[in-house]
KOLDREN-323230 format. One line per field, with one value per atom (N, C-alpha, C, O, CB): residue number from 1; atom name; x, y, z. Coordinates in steps of 0.001 Angstrom, whole numbers, plus 500000, padded with zeros to 6 digits. Each point is the difference from the previous one (the first is absolute). Glycine has a CB too. Layout:
// residues N
nr = c(NUM / ...)
atom = c(CA / ...)
X = c(X / ...)
Y = c(Y / ...)
Z = c(Z / ...)
// end
This chain:
// residues 82
nr = c(1 / 1 / 1 / 1 / 1 / 2 / 2 / 2 / 2 / 2 / 3 / 3 / 3 / 3 / 3 / 4 / 4 / 4 / 4 / 4 / 5 / 5 / 5 / 5 / 5 / 6 / 6 / 6 / 6 / 6 / 7 / 7 / 7 / 7 / 7 / 8 / 8 / 8 / 8 / 8 / 9 / 9 / 9 / 9 / 9 / 10 / 10 / 10 / 10 / 10 / 11 / 11 / 11 / 11 / 11 / 12 / 12 / 12 / 12 / 12 / 13 / 13 / 13 / 13 / 13 / 14 / 14 / 14 / 14 / 14 / 15 / 15 / 15 / 15 / 15 / 16 / 16 / 16 / 16 / 16 / 17 / 17 / 17 / 17 / 17 / 18 / 18 / 18 / 18 / 18 / 19 / 19 / 19 / 19 / 19 / 20 / 20 / 20 / 20 / 20 / 21 / 21 / 21 / 21 / 21 / 22 / 22 / 22 / 22 / 22 / 23 / 23 / 23 / 23 / 23 / 24 / 24 / 24 / 24 / 24 / 25 / 25 / 25 / 25 / 25 / 26 / 26 / 26 / 26 / 26 / 27 / 27 / 27 / 27 / 27 / 28 / 28 / 28 / 28 / 28 / 29 / 29 / 29 / 29 / 29 / 30 / 30 / 30 / 30 / 30 / 31 / 31 / 31 / 31 / 31 / 32 / 32 / 32 / 32 / 32 / 33 / 33 / 33 / 33 / 33 / 34 / 34 / 34 / 34 / 34 / 35 / 35 / 35 / 35 / 35 / 36 / 36 / 36 / 36 / 36 / 37 / 37 / 37 / 37 / 37 / 38 / 38 / 38 / 38 / 38 / 39 / 39 / 39 / 39 / 39 / 40 / 40 / 40 / 40 / 40 / 41 / 41 / 41 / 41 / 41 / 42 / 42 / 42 / 42 / 42 / 43 / 43 / 43 / 43 / 43 / 44 / 44 / 44 / 44 / 44 / 45 / 45 / 45 / 45 / 45 / 46 / 46 / 46 / 46 / 46 / 47 / 47 / 47 / 47 / 47 / 48 / 48 / 48 / 48 / 48 / 49 / 49 / 49 / 49 / 49 / 50 / 50 / 50 / 50 / 50 / 51 / 51 / 51 / 51 / 51 / 52 / 52 / 52 / 52 / 52 / 53 / 53 / 53 / 53 / 53 / 54 / 54 / 54 / 54 / 54 / 55 / 55 / 55 / 55 / 55 / 56 / 56 / 56 / 56 / 56 / 57 / 57 / 57 / 57 / 57 / 58 / 58 / 58 / 58 / 58 / 59 / 59 / 59 / 59 / 59 / 60 / 60 / 60 / 60 / 60 / 61 / 61 / 61 / 61 / 61 / 62 / 62 / 62 / 62 / 62 / 63 / 63 / 63 / 63 / 63 / 64 / 64 / 64 / 64 / 64 / 65 / 65 / 65 / 65 / 65 / 66 / 66 / 66 / 66 / 66 / 67 / 67 / 67 / 67 / 67 / 68 / 68 / 68 / 68 / 68 / 69 / 69 / 69 / 69 / 69 / 70 / 70 / 70 / 70 / 70 / 71 / 71 / 71 / 71 / 71 / 72 / 72 / 72 / 72 / 72 / 73 / 73 / 73 / 73 / 73 / 74 / 74 / 74 / 74 / 74 / 75 / 75 / 75 / 75 / 75 / 76 / 76 / 76 / 76 / 76 / 77 / 77 / 77 / 77 / 77 / 78 / 78 / 78 / 78 / 78 / 79 / 79 / 79 / 79 / 79 / 80 / 80 / 80 / 80 / 80 / 81 / 81 / 81 / 81 / 81 / 82 / 82 / 82 / 82 / 82)
atom = c(N / CA / C / O / CB / N / CA / C / O / CB / N / CA / C / O / CB / N / CA / C / O / CB / N / CA / C / O / CB / N / CA / C / O / CB / N / CA / C / O / CB / N / CA / C / O / CB / N / CA / C / O / CB / N / CA / C / O / CB / N / CA / C / O / CB / N / CA / C / O / CB / N / CA / C / O / CB / N / CA / C / O / CB / N / CA / C / O / CB / N / CA / C / O / CB / N / CA / C / O / CB / N / CA / C / O / CB / N / CA / C / O / CB / N / CA / C / O / CB / N / CA / C / O / CB / N / CA / C / O / CB / N / CA / C / O / CB / N / CA / C / O / CB / N / CA / C / O / CB / N / CA / C / O / CB / N / CA / C / O / CB / N / CA / C / O / CB / N / CA / C / O / CB / N / CA / C / O / CB / N / CA / C / O / CB / N / CA / C / O / CB / N / CA / C / O / CB / N / CA / C / O / CB / N / CA / C / O / CB / N / CA / C / O / CB / N / CA / C / O / CB / N / CA / C / O / CB / N / CA / C / O / CB / N / CA / C / O / CB / N / CA / C / O / CB / N / CA / C / O / CB / N / CA / C / O / CB / N / CA / C / O / CB / N / CA / C / O / CB / N / CA / C / O / CB / N / CA / C / O / CB / N / CA / C / O / CB / N / CA / C / O / CB / N / CA / C / O / CB / N / CA / C / O / CB / N / CA / C / O / CB / N / CA / C / O / CB / N / CA / C / O / CB / N / CA / C / O / CB / N / CA / C / O / CB / N / CA / C / O / CB / N / CA / C / O / CB / N / CA / C / O / CB / N / CA / C / O / CB / N / CA / C / O / CB / N / CA / C / O / CB / N / CA / C / O / CB / N / CA / C / O / CB / N / CA / C / O / CB / N / CA / C / O / CB / N / CA / C / O / CB / N / CA / C / O / CB / N / CA / C / O / CB / N / CA / C / O / CB / N / CA / C / O / CB / N / CA / C / O / CB / N / CA / C / O / CB / N / CA / C / O / CB / N / CA / C / O / CB / N / CA / C / O / CB / N / CA / C / O / CB / N / CA / C / O / CB / N / CA / C / O / CB / N / CA / C / O / CB / N / CA / C / O / CB / N / CA / C / O / CB)
X = c(139518 / 500969 / 499671 / 499894 / 502219 / 497602 / 499798 / 501699 / 500116 / 496515 / 504252 / 501122 / 499807 / 500504 / 500758 / 498017 / 499946 / 498589 / 499117 / 502622 / 497809 / 498598 / 500297 / 501192 / 497724 / 500162 / 499939 / 499282 / 498789 / 501522 / 500608 / 498742 / 500440 / 501075 / 497789 / 499713 / 499609 / 500396 / 499305 / 498750 / 503003 / 500060 / 499383 / 500480 / 501100 / 497603 / 498947 / 499325 / 500477 / 500914 / 497573 / 499047 / 499685 / 498969 / 499832 / 502113 / 499794 / 498856 / 499870 / 502731 / 496450 / 499123 / 500637 / 501009 / 496828 / 501402 / 500931 / 501037 / 500651 / 498350 / 501700 / 501288 / 499833 / 499135 / 502148 / 500322 / 500224 / 499926 / 499611 / 501819 / 498962 / 500487 / 499768 / 499743 / 502305 / 498010 / 499993 / 501584 / 500587 / 496537 / 503043 / 501726 / 499413 / 498823 / 502401 / 499081 / 500691 / 501280 / 501021 / 497427 / 501382 / 501432 / 499533 / 498788 / 502505 / 499701 / 500267 / 500098 / 501173 / 499733 / 498187 / 500985 / 500322 / 499151 / 500483 / 501836 / 499812 / 499780 / 500354 / 500340 / 498813 / 499212 / 500863 / 500897 / 498401 / 500581 / 500497 / 501406 / 501228 / 495896 / 501550 / 500124 / 501735 / 500794 / 495708 / 503551 / 501393 / 500845 / 500451 / 498646 / 501345 / 500776 / 500357 / 499382 / 499324 / 502701 / 500684 / 499547 / 499608 / 502341 / 497946 / 499035 / 499103 / 499875 / 501663 / 497360 / 499018 / 499426 / 498841 / 501668 / 501111 / 499557 / 499132 / 499703 / 502423 / 497469 / 499004 / 501124 / 500701 / 496839 / 502716 / 500719 / 498570 / 499198 / 503810 / 497426 / 499059 / 500912 / 500937 / 497178 / 501183 / 500757 / 499403 / 499142 / 501609 / 499577 / 498750 / 500214 / 500589 / 499334 / 499071 / 500347 / 501005 / 500167 / 498317 / 502115 / 501545 / 500665 / 500542 / 499851 / 499579 / 500874 / 499610 / 500687 / 499633 / 498601 / 498916 / 500626 / 500710 / 495915 / 503175 / 500257 / 501289 / 499943 / 498468 / 502966 / 501089 / 500562 / 500988 / 498384 / 499740 / 500594 / 499088 / 500178 / 501514 / 496867 / 499569 / 501096 / 500229 / 497148 / 503283 / 500570 / 501540 / 500461 / 498713 / 501122 / 501506 / 499687 / 500657 / 500357 / 497945 / 499282 / 499621 / 500735 / 497990 / 500660 / 499853 / 501067 / 500191 / 498471 / 502073 / 501415 / 501191 / 500766 / 499100 / 500255 / 500511 / 499285 / 500651 / 499860 / 498860 / 498997 / 500016 / 500053 / 498456 / 501465 / 500099 / 501590 / 500367 / 496981 / 503348 / 501703 / 500208 / 500555 / 500500 / 498441 / 500922 / 499185 / 500269 / 500861 / 497629 / 499322 / 498822 / 498854 / 502054 / 500160 / 499467 / 498997 / 498984 / 503339 / 497536 / 499216 / 498585 / 499144 / 502823 / 497692 / 498610 / 499835 / 498896 / 500917 / 500929 / 499029 / 499464 / 499224 / 501467 / 499795 / 498981 / 498690 / 498869 / 502962 / 498346 / 498741 / 499087 / 498770 / 502778 / 498907 / 499273 / 499736 / 499326 / 501265 / 499907 / 499346 / 498855 / 498853 / 503132 / 498399 / 498518 / 499359 / 498962 / 501340 / 499409 / 499072 / 499193 / 498799 / 502732 / 499452 / 498979 / 499475 / 498779 / 502840 / 498648 / 499390 / 498921 / 499221 / 502988 / 497809 / 498571 / 499304 / 498822 / 501971 / 499437 / 499108 / 499169 / 498826 / 502564 / 499611 / 499184 / 499280 / 499241 / 502220 / 498555 / 499077 / 498581 / 498905 / 503223 / 498130 / 498878 / 499631 / 499225 / 501757 / 499417 / 499444 / 499186 / 498964 / 503002 / 498427 / 499347 / 498720 / 499020 / 504060 / 497083 / 498629 / 499085 / 499142 / 502008 / 499262 / 499437 / 499609 / 498796 / 500792 / 501547 / 499852 / 500583 / 500491 / 499648 / 499691 / 500390 / 501401 / 500534 / 497006 / 503015 / 501742 / 499511 / 499495 / 502144 / 498637 / 499908 / 501694 / 500200 / 497241)
Y = c(607441 / 498541 / 499440 / 500945 / 499720 / 498030 / 499728 / 498997 / 498928 / 501299 / 500183 / 499413 / 498540 / 498896 / 503709 / 497728 / 498771 / 499362 / 500855 / 500454 / 497405 / 499734 / 499738 / 499731 / 499495 / 500735 / 499394 / 498522 / 499849 / 502455 / 496648 / 499001 / 499015 / 499408 / 500797 / 499713 / 499360 / 498284 / 499290 / 502792 / 497430 / 499044 / 499348 / 498941 / 501697 / 499833 / 499168 / 501018 / 501036 / 496683 / 501828 / 501054 / 499417 / 499396 / 501488 / 499353 / 499199 / 500640 / 501223 / 498387 / 499427 / 500998 / 499863 / 499327 / 500536 / 500974 / 500377 / 500063 / 499270 / 499847 / 501814 / 500051 / 501464 / 500510 / 496788 / 503278 / 502014 / 500232 / 501106 / 499515 / 498295 / 500651 / 498680 / 498974 / 502975 / 497940 / 499420 / 500225 / 500922 / 499237 / 498680 / 499519 / 500442 / 499645 / 497654 / 503192 / 500614 / 500354 / 500471 / 499865 / 499442 / 500474 / 500838 / 500163 / 497821 / 502720 / 500736 / 499447 / 499638 / 501573 / 498279 / 500089 / 500888 / 500716 / 497568 / 501722 / 501154 / 500204 / 499017 / 501279 / 500545 / 500382 / 498944 / 500606 / 502442 / 495838 / 499328 / 500818 / 499929 / 499117 / 501862 / 500525 / 501187 / 500549 / 498982 / 500497 / 500950 / 498800 / 500489 / 502276 / 496078 / 498658 / 500173 / 500344 / 497791 / 501417 / 499443 / 498715 / 499341 / 501712 / 498456 / 498724 / 499440 / 498781 / 500600 / 501905 / 499655 / 499438 / 499914 / 500121 / 499451 / 499015 / 500533 / 501194 / 497488 / 500468 / 500391 / 500047 / 499002 / 499884 / 502326 / 500175 / 500900 / 500901 / 498997 / 498915 / 500217 / 500401 / 499368 / 498798 / 503234 / 500557 / 499773 / 500792 / 500895 / 497420 / 500535 / 500886 / 500632 / 498227 / 501490 / 501089 / 500956 / 501216 / 497850 / 499795 / 500552 / 500525 / 501105 / 497232 / 500915 / 500339 / 501363 / 500871 / 496515 / 502444 / 501869 / 500840 / 500945 / 498514 / 500282 / 501180 / 500255 / 501011 / 498688 / 499992 / 499910 / 500837 / 500726 / 497234 / 501698 / 500673 / 501126 / 500480 / 497457 / 502232 / 501534 / 501070 / 501155 / 497987 / 500030 / 501172 / 500484 / 501123 / 497486 / 500413 / 500144 / 501024 / 500986 / 496352 / 502222 / 501206 / 501070 / 500861 / 497490 / 502312 / 500852 / 501043 / 501056 / 497495 / 500495 / 501115 / 500082 / 500963 / 498000 / 500104 / 500186 / 501513 / 500877 / 496114 / 502936 / 500985 / 500944 / 501045 / 497626 / 501555 / 501638 / 500082 / 501167 / 499109 / 499074 / 500468 / 500653 / 501098 / 496917 / 501245 / 500489 / 500942 / 500382 / 497416 / 502762 / 501107 / 501012 / 500448 / 498250 / 501250 / 500736 / 500896 / 499743 / 500452 / 500985 / 500590 / 499012 / 500626 / 500841 / 497652 / 499571 / 499865 / 499574 / 499223 / 501437 / 500212 / 500878 / 499932 / 498845 / 502547 / 501176 / 499277 / 500049 / 502283 / 497333 / 499747 / 498817 / 500063 / 500489 / 498776 / 499209 / 500129 / 499098 / 499935 / 502368 / 500673 / 500524 / 499779 / 500748 / 500466 / 500397 / 499483 / 500591 / 500479 / 497654 / 499166 / 499259 / 499770 / 499995 / 499998 / 499545 / 501338 / 499855 / 497988 / 503162 / 501395 / 500554 / 500895 / 499610 / 498829 / 500362 / 498462 / 500133 / 502245 / 496686 / 499176 / 500183 / 499686 / 499460 / 501542 / 500167 / 500973 / 500203 / 499018 / 501669 / 501246 / 499542 / 500500 / 501092 / 497436 / 499390 / 498495 / 499173 / 501970 / 498703 / 499241 / 501031 / 499647 / 498428 / 502762 / 501000 / 501035 / 500476 / 499965 / 499728 / 500532 / 498735 / 500284 / 502397 / 495439 / 499117 / 500243 / 499948 / 499445 / 500993 / 499873 / 498573 / 499093 / 503548 / 497441 / 498729 / 500115 / 501078 / 498106 / 499545 / 499824 / 499173 / 498877 / 500792 / 501164 / 499021 / 499505 / 499216 / 502191)
Z = c(478983 / 499829 / 501177 / 500782 / 497903 / 502046 / 501151 / 500218 / 499405 / 500524 / 500753 / 500036 / 501048 / 499794 / 499632 / 501509 / 501250 / 500086 / 499939 / 501629 / 498559 / 500135 / 501228 / 500145 / 497779 / 503472 / 500891 / 500023 / 499834 / 500839 / 499554 / 500429 / 500867 / 500096 / 497835 / 502904 / 501045 / 499818 / 499273 / 501062 / 500331 / 500365 / 501318 / 500404 / 498140 / 501983 / 500840 / 500930 / 500462 / 499534 / 500147 / 500857 / 501386 / 500294 / 497540 / 502879 / 501702 / 500689 / 500047 / 500470 / 500093 / 501041 / 501031 / 500210 / 499093 / 501561 / 501611 / 499949 / 500747 / 500441 / 497879 / 500323 / 499325 / 499288 / 500832 / 500603 / 499402 / 498919 / 499627 / 501581 / 497835 / 498630 / 499050 / 500628 / 500344 / 497599 / 499099 / 499071 / 499434 / 500952 / 499829 / 498936 / 498624 / 499943 / 501292 / 497914 / 498902 / 499290 / 500500 / 500287 / 498320 / 499014 / 499131 / 499855 / 500096 / 499288 / 498451 / 499057 / 499911 / 500790 / 497955 / 499071 / 499002 / 499468 / 501050 / 499111 / 498895 / 499117 / 499351 / 501255 / 498635 / 498673 / 498832 / 499413 / 501339 / 498947 / 498787 / 498943 / 499961 / 500190 / 498957 / 498996 / 500657 / 499237 / 499625 / 502880 / 500131 / 500542 / 501035 / 499647 / 499250 / 500566 / 498412 / 498992 / 503419 / 497924 / 498590 / 499404 / 500962 / 499814 / 498461 / 499191 / 500593 / 500109 / 498871 / 501705 / 500191 / 501221 / 500407 / 497613 / 502655 / 500824 / 501368 / 500020 / 498976 / 502131 / 501174 / 500855 / 500166 / 499466 / 500991 / 500942 / 500954 / 499754 / 498788 / 502973 / 501018 / 501458 / 500488 / 498179 / 501866 / 501225 / 501350 / 500390 / 498132 / 502150 / 501750 / 499810 / 499123 / 502875 / 499781 / 500325 / 500546 / 500099 / 499690 / 500524 / 500735 / 499018 / 499995 / 501678 / 497518 / 498810 / 499143 / 499465 / 500407 / 500220 / 498873 / 501141 / 499658 / 499157 / 502601 / 500729 / 499793 / 499300 / 502280 / 498604 / 499373 / 498572 / 499890 / 501394 / 497819 / 499321 / 498993 / 498880 / 501537 / 501023 / 499861 / 500676 / 499639 / 500490 / 501072 / 500942 / 498598 / 499796 / 503789 / 495910 / 499290 / 498818 / 499668 / 500824 / 499029 / 498815 / 501014 / 499517 / 498428 / 503158 / 500541 / 499877 / 499397 / 501719 / 499916 / 500641 / 498668 / 500023 / 503099 / 495834 / 498871 / 498949 / 499433 / 501018 / 499574 / 499162 / 500757 / 499352 / 499566 / 502568 / 500589 / 500301 / 500139 / 501245 / 498707 / 500189 / 498768 / 499955 / 501459 / 497334 / 498506 / 499405 / 498862 / 500467 / 501446 / 499839 / 500662 / 500006 / 498521 / 501904 / 501818 / 499695 / 500645 / 500705 / 497742 / 499561 / 500061 / 500626 / 498093 / 500986 / 500254 / 501471 / 500339 / 497471 / 503027 / 500938 / 500502 / 500953 / 499236 / 498999 / 500187 / 499315 / 500484 / 499351 / 499565 / 498916 / 500748 / 499995 / 497504 / 502900 / 501044 / 501129 / 500497 / 498534 / 502027 / 501015 / 499283 / 500388 / 501044 / 497076 / 499641 / 499789 / 500298 / 499229 / 499911 / 499579 / 501301 / 500141 / 497607 / 503010 / 501598 / 500546 / 500065 / 500937 / 499345 / 500359 / 499045 / 500328 / 500668 / 497661 / 499418 / 499953 / 499670 / 498644 / 501833 / 500942 / 501075 / 500194 / 499178 / 501436 / 501429 / 499946 / 500947 / 500340 / 497600 / 499838 / 499416 / 500261 / 499271 / 499693 / 499211 / 501008 / 499520 / 497626 / 503745 / 500928 / 501066 / 500563 / 499016 / 500543 / 501427 / 498939 / 500574 / 501519 / 496721 / 499628 / 499215 / 499165 / 500539 / 500812 / 499457 / 498802 / 499750 / 502069 / 496974 / 498608 / 499511 / 500672 / 499124 / 499112 / 499711 / 499321 / 499740 / 500077 / 499916 / 499906 / 498543 / 500000 / 503082 / 495685 / 498808 / 499576 / 499072 / 499911)
// end
């Protein structure tokens, strides 16, 4: 299931970045309303989720480290990550 859809508001030539927002999947929003988050709001939401999950379930840090190490090994071996 897709949680967020990245929407490009405008593509500005000769600029360092594009302007975009994220639309939350309407199936996840009460009354199927449209909920948009700008890139700053999305960054804040990501930080809140990341730190709240790892504070509530500290053992996930060990699992995350394991997965990070596994990815590093696969990259060094030039094997695909599926």
